[in-house]
C-alpha positions as CSV (number, residue, x, y, z in Angstrom):
1,M,9.7,-22.7,-13.6
2,H,7.4,-25.4,-15.1
3,R,4.4,-23.6,-13.7
4,F,5.6,-20.2,-15.0
5,L,6.1,-21.6,-18.5
6,F,2.7,-23.2,-18.5
7,I,1.0,-20.0,-17.4
8,L,2.9,-18.1,-20.2
9,L,1.8,-20.7,-22.7
10,M,-1.8,-20.4,-21.6
11,S,-1.7,-16.6,-21.9
12,F,-0.6,-16.9,-25.5
13,G,-3.2,-19.5,-26.2
14,L,-0.7,-22.3,-26.6
15,A,-1.7,-24.6,-23.7
16,H,-5.0,-25.9,-22.3
17,A,-4.1,-28.6,-19.8
18,N,-3.4,-28.8,-16.1
19,P,0.4,-27.9,-15.6
20,A,0.7,-30.9,-13.3
21,S,-0.5,-33.3,-16.0
22,A,1.6,-31.9,-18.9
23,P,5.0,-33.5,-19.2
24,P,7.9,-31.0,-19.1
25,D,9.4,-32.3,-22.3
26,E,6.1,-31.7,-24.1
27,L,6.0,-28.1,-23.0
28,E,9.6,-27.6,-23.9
29,G,9.0,-29.1,-27.3
30,L,6.1,-26.8,-27.9
31,L,8.1,-23.8,-26.8
32,A,11.0,-24.7,-29.1
33,E,8.7,-25.4,-32.0
34,R,7.1,-21.9,-31.7
35,G,10.5,-20.3,-31.2
36,L,9.6,-19.2,-27.7
37,V,12.4,-20.8,-25.7
38,A,14.8,-17.9,-26.5
39,Q,12.1,-15.3,-25.7
40,F,11.2,-16.9,-22.4
41,T,14.9,-17.4,-21.5
42,Q,15.6,-13.7,-22.3
43,M,12.5,-12.6,-20.4
44,S,13.5,-14.6,-17.3
45,K,17.0,-13.0,-17.5
46,S,15.7,-9.4,-17.9
47,V,12.8,-9.8,-15.4
48,G,13.7,-9.7,-11.7
49,N,12.2,-12.4,-9.5
50,Q,9.7,-9.9,-8.1
51,A,8.4,-8.9,-11.5
52,S,8.2,-12.5,-12.5
53,D,6.3,-13.4,-9.4
54,L,4.0,-10.5,-10.0
55,V,3.2,-11.6,-13.6
56,V,2.7,-15.2,-12.6
57,N,0.4,-14.2,-9.7
58,A,-1.6,-11.9,-12.0
59,M,-2.1,-14.7,-14.5
60,G,-3.5,-16.9,-11.8
61,Y,-6.5,-14.5,-11.8
62,L,-7.4,-14.9,-15.5
63,G,-11.1,-15.3,-15.9
64,V,-12.0,-13.6,-12.6
65,P,-15.0,-11.2,-13.3
66,Y,-14.9,-7.5,-13.4
67,K,-16.5,-5.9,-10.3
68,R,-16.7,-2.2,-9.8
69,G,-14.7,-1.3,-6.7
70,G,-13.6,-4.9,-6.4
71,I,-10.3,-5.8,-4.9
72,G,-10.5,-9.5,-4.4
73,S,-10.8,-12.9,-6.1
74,T,-14.6,-12.5,-6.4
75,G,-14.0,-9.6,-8.7
76,F,-11.8,-6.6,-9.6
77,D,-12.0,-3.3,-11.3
78,C,-8.9,-2.3,-13.2
79,S,-7.1,-0.4,-10.5
80,G,-8.3,-2.9,-7.8
81,F,-6.7,-5.7,-9.8
82,V,-3.4,-3.8,-10.1
83,R,-3.5,-2.8,-6.4
84,A,-4.2,-6.4,-5.3
85,M,-1.4,-7.9,-7.4
86,Y,1.2,-5.5,-6.1
87,E,0.0,-5.8,-2.5
88,N,-0.4,-9.6,-2.5
89,T,2.8,-10.3,-4.4
90,L,5.2,-7.5,-3.3
91,G,3.6,-6.1,-0.2
92,L,3.4,-2.8,-2.0
93,V,0.2,-0.8,-1.5
94,L,-0.9,1.4,-4.4
95,P,-3.9,3.8,-4.5
96,H,-7.2,2.3,-5.7
97,N,-7.7,4.6,-8.6
98,A,-6.0,4.5,-12.0
99,K,-5.2,8.2,-12.1
100,A,-3.8,8.1,-8.6
101,Q,-1.7,5.1,-9.5
102,A,-0.3,7.0,-12.5
103,A,0.6,9.9,-10.2
104,A,2.2,7.6,-7.6
105,T,4.6,6.0,-10.1
106,E,7.5,7.0,-12.4
107,K,6.8,7.8,-16.0
108,I,8.8,5.6,-18.5
109,D,8.9,5.4,-22.2
110,R,6.8,2.7,-23.9
111,N,10.0,1.3,-25.4
112,D,11.4,0.8,-21.9
113,L,8.5,-1.3,-20.6
114,Q,9.4,-4.4,-18.6
115,P,7.1,-7.0,-17.2
116,G,5.4,-5.7,-14.0
117,D,5.2,-2.1,-15.3
118,L,1.9,-0.4,-15.5
119,V,0.2,0.7,-18.7
120,F,-2.5,3.4,-18.8
121,Y,-5.3,4.1,-21.2
122,N,-8.0,6.7,-21.8
123,T,-11.2,4.5,-22.0
124,L,-13.7,6.9,-20.5
125,R,-12.8,10.1,-22.4
126,K,-10.4,11.1,-19.6
127,A,-6.7,10.5,-19.2
128,F,-5.6,7.6,-17.0
129,S,-9.0,6.1,-16.7
130,H,-7.8,2.5,-17.1
131,V,-4.7,0.6,-16.0
132,G,-3.2,-2.8,-16.6
133,I,0.1,-4.7,-15.9
134,Y,2.5,-5.2,-18.7
135,I,3.5,-8.9,-19.0
136,G,6.0,-8.7,-21.9
137,E,5.9,-9.2,-25.6
138,G,3.6,-6.3,-26.1
139,K,0.8,-7.7,-23.9
140,F,-0.8,-6.7,-20.7
141,I,-3.2,-8.2,-18.2
142,H,-6.2,-6.3,-16.8
143,S,-9.7,-6.3,-15.6
144,P,-11.5,-4.6,-18.5
145,R,-15.0,-3.6,-17.8
146,S,-18.4,-4.6,-16.5
147,G,-19.4,-8.0,-18.0
148,G,-15.7,-8.7,-18.7
149,E,-13.1,-10.7,-16.8
150,V,-9.4,-10.5,-16.2
151,R,-7.7,-11.2,-19.5
152,I,-4.6,-10.5,-21.6
153,E,-4.7,-8.0,-24.4
154,N,-2.2,-7.0,-27.1
155,M,-1.1,-3.4,-26.8
156,N,-0.7,-3.2,-30.5
157,D,-4.4,-3.8,-31.2
158,A,-5.9,-0.6,-32.7
159,Y,-8.3,0.0,-29.8
160,W,-5.4,0.1,-27.3
161,V,-3.0,2.0,-29.5
162,K,-5.5,4.8,-29.9
163,R,-6.2,5.1,-26.2
164,F,-2.7,4.6,-24.8
165,N,-1.8,7.3,-22.2
166,G,1.6,6.1,-21.0
167,A,3.6,3.7,-19.1
168,R,4.7,3.9,-15.5
169,R,7.1,2.0,-13.2
170,V,6.4,1.3,-9.5
171,N,9.5,2.3,-7.5
172,P,9.1,1.8,-3.8
173,A,12.3,3.9,-3.2
174,T,10.8,7.0,-4.7
175,D,9.7,9.5,-2.0
176,A,7.2,11.1,-4.4
177,A,5.3,7.9,-4.8
178,E,2.2,7.5,-2.6
179,A,2.9,3.7,-2.7
180,K,4.3,2.4,0.5
181,L,5.8,-0.9,1.7
182,R,3.9,-2.7,4.5
């Protein structure tokens, strides 16, 4: 749990130390001071263990460079990042294409987003040309573009609001999904 809290703190720009060197009471104090204890407690209650593991795993790749067609720790494109996170964390294989990932998942309302869900954007003047993983609190993690690196964005930033195409949930029990368990 300590590692999970540290990674969340880092993602919100609230921590900059090695989690092993930061005393737990210092992290808890910072969380309480910022009013985040209740938010993280609620998030951990509402997020299943698998979604939590997925988000933590994805955050472990912050800073990895964008690489067109990339699916590994040397670089990812947007859909390759999503595919790798689902495959490595949950054993679920998604298509390696944002549009195909949208087609293989269940449409949900933006208001129903939960950590681990997918968010899609029109960044190339075509629907579902970009994908990221929702991490909670209106933020998502993704591999943005050539020259960029895996990072966290706020969905409420004007750029992302204007390009939002929809939200999807990966449901391995759905027959219509092209995703499959290994």
